All heavy atoms as a GROMACS GRO file, in nm:
protein
  494
    1MET      N    1   1.136  -2.718  -0.164
    1MET     CA    2   1.220  -2.602  -0.190
    1MET      C    3   1.140  -2.496  -0.264
    1MET      O    4   1.058  -2.526  -0.348
    1MET     CB    5   1.342  -2.644  -0.269
    1MET     CG    6   1.442  -2.537  -0.287
    1MET     SD    7   1.598  -2.610  -0.340
    1MET     CE    8   1.700  -2.474  -0.312
    2ILE      N    9   1.165  -2.371  -0.235
    2ILE     CA   10   1.094  -2.259  -0.294
    2ILE      C   11   1.151  -2.227  -0.432
    2ILE      O   12   1.273  -2.220  -0.448
    2ILE     CB   13   1.104  -2.135  -0.204
    2ILE    CG1   14   1.038  -2.161  -0.070
    2ILE    CG2   15   1.044  -2.014  -0.271
    2ILE    CD1   16   1.055  -2.048   0.029
    3ASP      N   17   1.062  -2.207  -0.527
    3ASP     CA   18   1.104  -2.164  -0.660
    3ASP      C   19   1.128  -2.014  -0.657
    3ASP      O   20   1.035  -1.936  -0.640
    3ASP     CB   21   0.995  -2.201  -0.762
    3ASP     CG   22   1.032  -2.162  -0.903
    3ASP    OD1   23   1.152  -2.133  -0.928
    3ASP    OD2   24   0.943  -2.161  -0.989
    4ILE      N   25   1.252  -1.973  -0.671
    4ILE     CA   26   1.291  -1.833  -0.658
    4ILE      C   27   1.224  -1.746  -0.764
    4ILE      O   28   1.178  -1.636  -0.733
    4ILE     CB   29   1.445  -1.816  -0.665
    4ILE    CG1   30   1.512  -1.892  -0.552
    4ILE    CG2   31   1.484  -1.670  -0.664
    4ILE    CD1   32   1.475  -1.843  -0.414
    5SER      N   33   1.213  -1.793  -0.886
    5SER     CA   34   1.152  -1.711  -0.991
    5SER      C   35   1.004  -1.685  -0.961
    5SER      O   36   0.954  -1.576  -0.984
    5SER     CB   37   1.168  -1.776  -1.128
    5SER     OG   38   1.099  -1.899  -1.134
    6GLN      N   39   0.934  -1.784  -0.908
    6GLN     CA   40   0.793  -1.767  -0.872
    6GLN      C   41   0.780  -1.667  -0.756
    6GLN      O   42   0.692  -1.583  -0.755
    6GLN     CB   43   0.731  -1.902  -0.834
    6GLN     CG   44   0.583  -1.897  -0.817
    6GLN     CD   45   0.511  -1.870  -0.948
    6GLN    OE1   46   0.564  -1.892  -1.056
    6GLN    NE2   47   0.391  -1.819  -0.940
    7PHE      N   48   0.870  -1.678  -0.659
    7PHE     CA   49   0.872  -1.585  -0.546
    7PHE      C   50   0.896  -1.443  -0.594
    7PHE      O   51   0.828  -1.349  -0.552
    7PHE     CB   52   0.980  -1.627  -0.446
    7PHE     CG   53   0.999  -1.530  -0.334
    7PHE    CD1   54   0.908  -1.522  -0.231
    7PHE    CD2   55   1.110  -1.446  -0.331
    7PHE    CE1   56   0.925  -1.432  -0.127
    7PHE    CE2   57   1.128  -1.356  -0.228
    7PHE     CZ   58   1.036  -1.349  -0.126
    8ASN      N   59   0.991  -1.424  -0.684
    8ASN     CA   60   1.022  -1.291  -0.737
    8ASN      C   61   0.904  -1.232  -0.814
    8ASN      O   62   0.876  -1.114  -0.802
    8ASN     CB   63   1.146  -1.296  -0.826
    8ASN     CG   64   1.274  -1.309  -0.746
    8ASN    OD1   65   1.277  -1.281  -0.627
    8ASN    ND2   66   1.379  -1.357  -0.811
    9LYS      N   67   0.835  -1.314  -0.891
    9LYS     CA   68   0.718  -1.267  -0.966
    9LYS      C   69   0.608  -1.222  -0.870
    9LYS      O   70   0.544  -1.119  -0.891
    9LYS     CB   71   0.665  -1.377  -1.058
    9LYS     CG   72   0.750  -1.399  -1.180
    9LYS     CD   73   0.693  -1.509  -1.267
    9LYS     CE   74   0.785  -1.542  -1.382
    9LYS     NZ   75   0.732  -1.651  -1.464
   10SER      N   76   0.587  -1.298  -0.765
   10SER     CA   77   0.486  -1.264  -0.666
   10SER      C   78   0.521  -1.133  -0.596
   10SER      O   79   0.436  -1.047  -0.575
   10SER     CB   80   0.473  -1.377  -0.564
   10SER     OG   81   0.391  -1.341  -0.458
   11ARG      N   82   0.645  -1.120  -0.561
   11ARG     CA   83   0.692  -0.999  -0.493
   11ARG      C   84   0.683  -0.876  -0.583
   11ARG      O   85   0.646  -0.768  -0.539
   11ARG     CB   86   0.835  -1.021  -0.446
   11ARG     CG   87   0.880  -0.916  -0.352
   11ARG     CD   88   0.991  -0.964  -0.269
   11ARG     NE   89   1.025  -0.855  -0.180
   11ARG     CZ   90   1.125  -0.854  -0.100
   11ARG    NH1   91   1.204  -0.958  -0.094
   11ARG    NH2   92   1.149  -0.753  -0.023
   12GLU      N   93   0.716  -0.893  -0.710
   12GLU     CA   94   0.708  -0.784  -0.807
   12GLU      C   95   0.563  -0.740  -0.825
   12GLU      O   96   0.535  -0.619  -0.830
   12GLU     CB   97   0.765  -0.830  -0.941
   12GLU     CG   98   0.762  -0.724  -1.048
   12GLU     CD   99   0.816  -0.774  -1.180
   12GLU    OE1  100   0.874  -0.883  -1.186
   12GLU    OE2  101   0.800  -0.702  -1.280
   13LYS      N  102   0.471  -0.833  -0.833
   13LYS     CA  103   0.329  -0.802  -0.847
   13LYS      C  104   0.279  -0.724  -0.726
   13LYS      O  105   0.208  -0.624  -0.738
   13LYS     CB  106   0.248  -0.930  -0.865
   13LYS     CG  107   0.102  -0.906  -0.886
   13LYS     CD  108   0.027  -1.037  -0.903
   13LYS     CE  109  -0.122  -1.014  -0.915
   13LYS     NZ  110  -0.196  -1.139  -0.922
   14SER      N  111   0.318  -0.766  -0.607
   14SER     CA  112   0.277  -0.699  -0.484
   14SER      C  113   0.332  -0.556  -0.480
   14SER      O  114   0.261  -0.462  -0.445
   14SER     CB  115   0.327  -0.778  -0.363
   14SER     OG  116   0.298  -0.708  -0.244
   15PHE      N  117   0.456  -0.538  -0.518
   15PHE     CA  118   0.518  -0.406  -0.520
   15PHE      C  119   0.444  -0.315  -0.617
   15PHE      O  120   0.414  -0.199  -0.585
   15PHE     CB  121   0.666  -0.417  -0.559
   15PHE     CG  122   0.733  -0.283  -0.577
   15PHE    CD1  123   0.775  -0.211  -0.467
   15PHE    CD2  124   0.753  -0.230  -0.703
   15PHE    CE1  125   0.836  -0.087  -0.482
   15PHE    CE2  126   0.813  -0.107  -0.719
   15PHE     CZ  127   0.855  -0.036  -0.609
   16PHE      N  128   0.412  -0.365  -0.736
   16PHE     CA  129   0.341  -0.286  -0.836
   16PHE      C  130   0.204  -0.244  -0.785
   16PHE      O  131   0.164  -0.129  -0.801
   16PHE     CB  132   0.327  -0.366  -0.966
   16PHE     CG  133   0.254  -0.291  -1.074
   16PHE    CD1  134   0.316  -0.188  -1.143
   16PHE    CD2  135   0.124  -0.324  -1.106
   16PHE    CE1  136   0.248  -0.119  -1.241
   16PHE    CE2  137   0.056  -0.256  -1.205
   16PHE     CZ  138   0.118  -0.153  -1.273
   17GLN      N  139   0.132  -0.335  -0.720
   17GLN     CA  140   0.000  -0.303  -0.665
   17GLN      C  141   0.009  -0.196  -0.557
   17GLN      O  142  -0.073  -0.104  -0.554
   17GLN     CB  143  -0.066  -0.429  -0.608
   17GLN     CG  144  -0.110  -0.527  -0.712
   17GLN     CD  145  -0.158  -0.658  -0.652
   17GLN    OE1  146  -0.120  -0.695  -0.541
   17GLN    NE2  147  -0.242  -0.730  -0.726
   18GLN      N  148   0.108  -0.207  -0.470
   18GLN     CA  149   0.124  -0.108  -0.364
   18GLN      C  150   0.163   0.029  -0.422
   18GLN      O  151   0.115   0.132  -0.376
   18GLN     CB  152   0.230  -0.154  -0.264
   18GLN     CG  153   0.183  -0.268  -0.179
   18GLN     CD  154   0.289  -0.316  -0.082
   18GLN    OE1  155   0.393  -0.254  -0.065
   18GLN    NE2  156   0.263  -0.428  -0.019
   19ARG      N  157   0.247   0.028  -0.524
   19ARG     CA  158   0.287   0.153  -0.588
   19ARG      C  159   0.166   0.222  -0.652
   19ARG      O  160   0.149   0.343  -0.638
   19ARG     CB  161   0.395   0.126  -0.692
   19ARG     CG  162   0.454   0.254  -0.751
   19ARG     CD  163   0.563   0.226  -0.846
   19ARG     NE  164   0.502   0.174  -0.968
   19ARG     CZ  165   0.569   0.144  -1.078
   19ARG    NH1  166   0.700   0.154  -1.079
   19ARG    NH2  167   0.508   0.099  -1.184
   20GLN      N  168   0.082   0.146  -0.720
   20GLN     CA  169  -0.038   0.203  -0.782
   20GLN      C  170  -0.133   0.259  -0.677
   20GLN      O  171  -0.192   0.364  -0.694
   20GLN     CB  172  -0.109   0.098  -0.869
   20GLN     CG  173  -0.030   0.055  -0.990
   20GLN     CD  174  -0.002   0.170  -1.086
   20GLN    OE1  175  -0.064   0.275  -1.083
   20GLN    NE2  176   0.096   0.151  -1.172
   21LEU      N  177  -0.148   0.186  -0.567
   21LEU     CA  178  -0.234   0.230  -0.458
   21LEU      C  179  -0.184   0.362  -0.400
   21LEU      O  180  -0.261   0.456  -0.379
   21LEU     CB  181  -0.241   0.124  -0.348
   21LEU     CG  182  -0.326   0.160  -0.229
   21LEU    CD1  183  -0.466   0.106  -0.250
   21LEU    CD2  184  -0.267   0.104  -0.104
   22LEU      N  185  -0.052   0.372  -0.376
   22LEU     CA  186   0.006   0.496  -0.323
   22LEU      C  187  -0.015   0.612  -0.420
   22LEU      O  188  -0.045   0.723  -0.377
   22LEU     CB  189   0.155   0.476  -0.295
   22LEU     CG  190   0.189   0.395  -0.172
   22LEU    CD1  191   0.338   0.363  -0.168
   22LEU    CD2  192   0.146   0.465  -0.046
   23LYS      N  193   0.000   0.589  -0.549
   23LYS     CA  194  -0.020   0.694  -0.648
   23LYS      C  195  -0.163   0.748  -0.640
   23LYS      O  196  -0.185   0.869  -0.642
   23LYS     CB  197   0.006   0.641  -0.789
   23LYS     CG  198   0.149   0.633  -0.828
   23LYS     CD  199   0.158   0.587  -0.972
   23LYS     CE  200   0.298   0.574  -1.021
   23LYS     NZ  201   0.302   0.530  -1.162
   24LYS      N  202  -0.260   0.658  -0.632
   24LYS     CA  203  -0.400   0.699  -0.627
   24LYS      C  204  -0.430   0.777  -0.500
   24LYS      O  205  -0.495   0.882  -0.503
   24LYS     CB  206  -0.492   0.577  -0.636
   24LYS     CG  207  -0.495   0.513  -0.771
   24LYS     CD  208  -0.584   0.389  -0.770
   24LYS     CE  209  -0.581   0.317  -0.902
   24LYS     NZ  210  -0.661   0.193  -0.896
   25VAL      N  211  -0.384   0.726  -0.387
   25VAL     CA  212  -0.412   0.791  -0.258
   25VAL      C  213  -0.347   0.929  -0.253
   25VAL      O  214  -0.410   1.027  -0.214
   25VAL     CB  215  -0.364   0.703  -0.141
   25VAL    CG1  216  -0.369   0.779  -0.011
   25VAL    CG2  217  -0.447   0.578  -0.132
   26LEU      N  218  -0.222   0.940  -0.295
   26LEU     CA  219  -0.152   1.068  -0.289
   26LEU      C  220  -0.204   1.168  -0.392
   26LEU      O  221  -0.184   1.288  -0.378
   26LEU     CB  222  -0.002   1.046  -0.304
   26LEU     CG  223   0.064   0.969  -0.189
   26LEU    CD1  224   0.211   0.945  -0.219
   26LEU    CD2  225   0.048   1.042  -0.057
   27ALA      N  226  -0.274   1.118  -0.494
   27ALA     CA  227  -0.336   1.206  -0.593
   27ALA      C  228  -0.471   1.258  -0.545
   27ALA      O  229  -0.537   1.336  -0.613
   27ALA     CB  230  -0.353   1.133  -0.726
   28GLY      N  231  -0.514   1.213  -0.426
   28GLY     CA  232  -0.638   1.261  -0.369
   28GLY      C  233  -0.760   1.180  -0.406
   28GLY      O  234  -0.872   1.219  -0.377
   29LYS      N  235  -0.740   1.066  -0.472
   29LYS     CA  236  -0.852   0.981  -0.510
   29LYS      C  237  -0.896   0.898  -0.390
   29LYS      O  238  -0.813   0.855  -0.310
   29LYS     CB  239  -0.815   0.889  -0.625
   29LYS     CG  240  -0.782   0.966  -0.752
   29LYS     CD  241  -0.748   0.873  -0.864
   29LYS     CE  242  -0.716   0.953  -0.989
   29LYS     NZ  243  -0.673   0.867  -1.098
   30GLY      N  244  -1.025   0.877  -0.378
   30GLY     CA  245  -1.076   0.795  -0.268
   30GLY      C  246  -1.048   0.648  -0.294
   30GLY      O  247  -1.098   0.591  -0.391
   31VAL      N  248  -0.966   0.588  -0.211
   31VAL     CA  249  -0.931   0.447  -0.226
   31VAL      C  250  -0.974   0.374  -0.099
   31VAL      O  251  -0.952   0.423   0.011
   31VAL     CB  252  -0.779   0.430  -0.248
   31VAL    CG1  253  -0.742   0.285  -0.261
   31VAL    CG2  254  -0.734   0.509  -0.370
   32LYS      N  255  -1.034   0.257  -0.118
   32LYS     CA  256  -1.080   0.179  -0.003
   32LYS      C  257  -0.988   0.061   0.022
   32LYS      O  258  -0.926   0.008  -0.070
   32LYS     CB  259  -1.222   0.130  -0.027
   32LYS     CG  260  -1.322   0.242  -0.031
   32LYS     CD  261  -1.462   0.191  -0.040
   32LYS     CE  262  -1.562   0.307  -0.038
   32LYS     NZ  263  -1.699   0.260  -0.039
   33CYS      N  264  -0.981   0.020   0.147
   33CYS     CA  265  -0.903  -0.096   0.187
   33CYS      C  266  -0.962  -0.220   0.120
   33CYS      O  267  -1.084  -0.238   0.118
   33CYS     CB  268  -0.908  -0.111   0.340
   33CYS     SG  269  -0.826  -0.259   0.402
   34GLU      N  270  -0.877  -0.305   0.065
   34GLU     CA  271  -0.924  -0.426  -0.002
   34GLU      C  272  -0.982  -0.526   0.097
   34GLU      O  273  -1.064  -0.608   0.061
   34GLU     CB  274  -0.810  -0.491  -0.079
   34GLU     CG  275  -0.763  -0.408  -0.197
   34GLU     CD  276  -0.647  -0.472  -0.270
   34GLU    OE1  277  -0.601  -0.581  -0.230
   34GLU    OE2  278  -0.602  -0.413  -0.368
   35THR      N  279  -0.941  -0.519   0.222
   35THR     CA  280  -0.986  -0.616   0.322
   35THR      C  281  -1.118  -0.574   0.388
   35THR      O  282  -1.212  -0.652   0.392
   35THR     CB  283  -0.878  -0.634   0.431
   35THR    OG1  284  -0.755  -0.670   0.368
   35THR    CG2  285  -0.918  -0.740   0.530
   36CYS      N  286  -1.125  -0.451   0.439
   36CYS     CA  287  -1.243  -0.410   0.516
   36CYS      C  288  -1.332  -0.309   0.444
   36CYS      O  289  -1.437  -0.273   0.495
   36CYS     CB  290  -1.201  -0.353   0.651
   36CYS     SG  291  -1.115  -0.196   0.640
   37ASP      N  292  -1.291  -0.262   0.326
   37ASP     CA  293  -1.369  -0.170   0.244
   37ASP      C  294  -1.389  -0.033   0.308
   37ASP      O  295  -1.483   0.038   0.276
   37ASP     CB  296  -1.504  -0.233   0.206
   37ASP     CG  297  -1.557  -0.178   0.076
   37ASP    OD1  298  -1.478  -0.152  -0.016
   37ASP    OD2  299  -1.681  -0.157   0.069
   38LYS      N  300  -1.303   0.006   0.401
   38LYS     CA  301  -1.306   0.140   0.462
   38LYS      C  302  -1.209   0.230   0.385
   38LYS      O  303  -1.110   0.183   0.329
   38LYS     CB  304  -1.262   0.133   0.609
   38LYS     CG  305  -1.346   0.043   0.696
   38LYS     CD  306  -1.475   0.110   0.731
   38LYS     CE  307  -1.552   0.018   0.826
   38LYS     NZ  308  -1.687   0.060   0.847
   39PRO      N  309  -1.234   0.361   0.382
   39PRO     CA  310  -1.144   0.452   0.310
   39PRO      C  311  -1.006   0.460   0.376
   39PRO      O  312  -0.994   0.463   0.498
   39PRO     CB  313  -1.214   0.587   0.317
   39PRO     CG  314  -1.328   0.573   0.411
   39PRO     CD  315  -1.349   0.429   0.439
   40LEU      N  316  -0.903   0.463   0.290
   40LEU     CA  317  -0.766   0.475   0.339
   40LEU      C  318  -0.737   0.620   0.376
   40LEU      O  319  -0.789   0.713   0.315
   40LEU     CB  320  -0.668   0.427   0.233
   40LEU     CG  321  -0.678   0.280   0.197
   40LEU    CD1  322  -0.578   0.247   0.086
   40LEU    CD2  323  -0.653   0.191   0.318
   41VAL      N  324  -0.652   0.638   0.477
   41VAL     CA  325  -0.617   0.770   0.529
   41VAL      C  326  -0.467   0.790   0.513
   41VAL      O  327  -0.388   0.702   0.542
   41VAL     CB  328  -0.656   0.780   0.678
   41VAL    CG1  329  -0.617   0.913   0.735
   41VAL    CG2  330  -0.803   0.753   0.697
   42VAL      N  331  -0.428   0.910   0.469
   42VAL     CA  332  -0.287   0.945   0.455
   42VAL      C  333  -0.248   1.037   0.569
   42VAL      O  334  -0.317   1.134   0.599
   42VAL     CB  335  -0.260   1.018   0.322
   42VAL    CG1  336  -0.114   1.056   0.309
   42VAL    CG2  337  -0.303   0.932   0.205
   43LYS      N  338  -0.137   1.004   0.635
   43LYS     CA  339  -0.084   1.088   0.742
   43LYS      C  340   0.062   1.120   0.710
   43LYS      O  341   0.140   1.032   0.678
   43LYS     CB  342  -0.091   1.015   0.876
   43LYS     CG  343  -0.232   0.986   0.921
   43LYS     CD  344  -0.232   0.909   1.051
   43LYS     CE  345  -0.374   0.871   1.089
   43LYS     NZ  346  -0.377   0.782   1.204
   44ALA      N  347   0.097   1.249   0.721
   44ALA     CA  348   0.235   1.290   0.702
   44ALA      C  349   0.314   1.260   0.829
   44ALA      O  350   0.266   1.284   0.940
   44ALA     CB  351   0.243   1.438   0.669
   45THR      N  352   0.432   1.205   0.812
   45THR     CA  353   0.521   1.177   0.926
   45THR      C  354   0.652   1.252   0.904
   45THR      O  355   0.672   1.314   0.800
   45THR     CB  356   0.549   1.025   0.938
   45THR    OG1  357   0.621   0.982   0.822
   45THR    CG2  358   0.421   0.945   0.952
   46ALA      N  359   0.740   1.242   1.000
   46ALA     CA  360   0.870   1.310   0.989
   46ALA      C  361   0.954   1.251   0.876
   46ALA      O  362   1.038   1.320   0.818
   46ALA     CB  363   0.945   1.299   1.121
   47THR      N  364   0.932   1.125   0.842
   47THR     CA  365   1.013   1.059   0.739
   47THR      C  366   0.941   1.040   0.607
   47THR      O  367   1.001   0.994   0.512
   47THR     CB  368   1.061   0.922   0.789
   47THR    OG1  369   0.947   0.841   0.820
   47THR    CG2  370   1.150   0.935   0.911
   48GLY      N  371   0.812   1.070   0.599
   48GLY     CA  372   0.738   1.050   0.475
   48GLY      C  373   0.588   1.049   0.498
   48GLY      O  374   0.535   1.140   0.560
   49PHE      N  375   0.523   0.943   0.452
   49PHE     CA  376   0.378   0.931   0.464
   49PHE      C  377   0.340   0.791   0.509
   49PHE      O  378   0.406   0.694   0.473
   49PHE     CB  379   0.309   0.959   0.330
   49PHE     CG  380   0.332   1.097   0.278
   49PHE    CD1  381   0.433   1.124   0.188
   49PHE    CD2  382   0.251   1.201   0.319
   49PHE    CE1  383   0.455   1.251   0.140
   49PHE    CE2  384   0.271   1.329   0.272
   49PHE     CZ  385   0.373   1.354   0.183
   50ASP      N  386   0.232   0.782   0.586
   50ASP     CA  387   0.171   0.654   0.623
   50ASP      C  388   0.034   0.648   0.559
   50ASP      O  389  -0.042   0.745   0.566
   50ASP     CB  390   0.154   0.642   0.774
   50ASP     CG  391   0.285   0.620   0.846
   50ASP    OD1  392   0.386   0.590   0.779
   50ASP    OD2  393   0.286   0.631   0.970
   51VAL      N  394   0.001   0.536   0.496
   51VAL     CA  395  -0.131   0.513   0.439
   51VAL      C  396  -0.190   0.396   0.515
   51VAL      O  397  -0.135   0.285   0.512
   51VAL     CB  398  -0.124   0.482   0.288
   51VAL    CG1  399  -0.262   0.454   0.232
   51VAL    CG2  400  -0.057   0.596   0.212
   52THR      N  401  -0.299   0.422   0.587
   52THR     CA  402  -0.359   0.318   0.670
   52THR      C  403  -0.511   0.320   0.655
   52THR      O  404  -0.569   0.415   0.607
   52THR     CB  405  -0.327   0.341   0.819
   52THR    OG1  406  -0.377   0.469   0.858
   52THR    CG2  407  -0.178   0.334   0.846
   53CYS      N  408  -0.573   0.210   0.699
   53CYS     CA  409  -0.719   0.208   0.709
   53CYS      C  410  -0.753   0.215   0.858
   53CYS      O  411  -0.668   0.186   0.943
   53CYS     CB  412  -0.777   0.084   0.644
   53CYS     SG  413  -0.766  -0.067   0.738
   54PRO      N  414  -0.874   0.255   0.894
   54PRO     CA  415  -0.910   0.272   1.035
   54PRO      C  416  -0.894   0.144   1.118
   54PRO      O  417  -0.860   0.152   1.236
   54PRO     CB  418  -1.057   0.315   1.031
   54PRO     CG  419  -1.076   0.373   0.896
   54PRO     CD  420  -0.982   0.299   0.805
   55LYS      N  421  -0.915   0.028   1.057
   55LYS     CA  422  -0.904  -0.098   1.130
   55LYS      C  423  -0.761  -0.149   1.141
   55LYS      O  424  -0.731  -0.238   1.218
   55LYS     CB  425  -0.989  -0.206   1.063
   55LYS     CG  426  -1.136  -0.188   1.083
   55LYS     CD  427  -1.209  -0.307   1.024
   55LYS     CE  428  -1.350  -0.314   1.072
   55LYS     NZ  429  -1.417  -0.436   1.022
   56GLY      N  430  -0.671  -0.096   1.057
   56GLY     CA  431  -0.533  -0.140   1.060
   56GLY      C  432  -0.501  -0.253   0.964
   56GLY      O  433  -0.392  -0.309   0.968
   57CYS      N  434  -0.595  -0.289   0.876
   57CYS     CA  435  -0.571  -0.398   0.778
   57CYS      C  436  -0.461  -0.359   0.681
   57CYS      O  437  -0.377  -0.441   0.645
   57CYS     CB  438  -0.696  -0.427   0.697
   57CYS     SG  439  -0.848  -0.448   0.788
   58THR      N  440  -0.462  -0.233   0.637
   58THR     CA  441  -0.364  -0.183   0.541
   58THR      C  442  -0.274  -0.084   0.614
   58THR      O  443  -0.322   0.003   0.686
   58THR     CB  444  -0.434  -0.112   0.424
   58THR    OG1  445  -0.520  -0.204   0.359
   58THR    CG2  446  -0.334  -0.057   0.326
   59ASP      N  447  -0.144  -0.102   0.595
   59ASP     CA  448  -0.047  -0.014   0.659
   59ASP      C  449   0.074  -0.002   0.568
   59ASP      O  450   0.162  -0.088   0.568
   59ASP     CB  451  -0.007  -0.066   0.797
   59ASP     CG  452   0.083   0.029   0.871
   59ASP    OD1  453   0.088   0.148   0.835
   59ASP    OD2  454   0.148  -0.015   0.967
   60LEU      N  455   0.077   0.103   0.486
   60LEU     CA  456   0.189   0.126   0.395
   60LEU      C  457   0.264   0.248   0.441
   60LEU      O  458   0.205   0.347   0.484
   60LEU     CB  459   0.136   0.148   0.253
   60LEU     CG  460   0.059   0.033   0.190
   60LEU    CD1  461   0.000   0.076   0.058
   60LEU    CD2  462   0.149  -0.087   0.171
   61LYS      N  463   0.395   0.244   0.428
   61LYS     CA  464   0.480   0.355   0.466
   61LYS      C  465   0.562   0.397   0.345
   61LYS      O  466   0.620   0.314   0.277
   61LYS     CB  467   0.571   0.317   0.582
   61LYS     CG  468   0.491   0.274   0.703
   61LYS     CD  469   0.575   0.268   0.827
   61LYS     CE  470   0.501   0.218   0.947
   61LYS     NZ  471   0.370   0.272   0.971
   62LEU      N  472   0.563   0.527   0.319
   62LEU     CA  473   0.640   0.582   0.209
   62LEU      C  474   0.743   0.677   0.265
   62LEU      O  475   0.707   0.783   0.320
   62LEU     CB  476   0.547   0.654   0.110
   62LEU     CG  477   0.614   0.723  -0.008
   62LEU    CD1  478   0.682   0.619  -0.098
   62LEU    CD2  479   0.512   0.802  -0.087
   63ASP      N  480   0.869   0.640   0.256
   63ASP     CA  481   0.977   0.726   0.305
   63ASP      C  482   1.024   0.815   0.190
   63ASP      O  483   1.043   0.769   0.078
   63ASP     CB  484   1.095   0.642   0.354
   63ASP     CG  485   1.061   0.563   0.478
   63ASP    OD1  486   0.971   0.605   0.554
   63ASP    OD2  487   1.124   0.457   0.502
   64VAL      N  488   1.040   0.943   0.220
   64VAL     CA  489   1.089   1.036   0.120
   64VAL      C  490   1.215   1.104   0.166
   64VAL      O  491   1.252   1.102   0.276
   64VAL     CB  492   0.983   1.143   0.081
   64VAL    CG1  493   0.874   1.079   0.002
   64VAL    CG2  494   0.931   1.214   0.202
   0.00000   0.00000   0.00000
């Protein structure tokens, strides 16, 4: 059986990391993908922003 508190802590940590990454990228700082070490690219969409790496390892969507 899954320990819910451990799952929640893991999920909270992941959310915080993604939020920090989005802040850096949207502030114009050069951020690299943790997996392939390529620079992340921001694209404006109709619903917000997409932050991706050229290989597709990282794919974050920010709806505004």
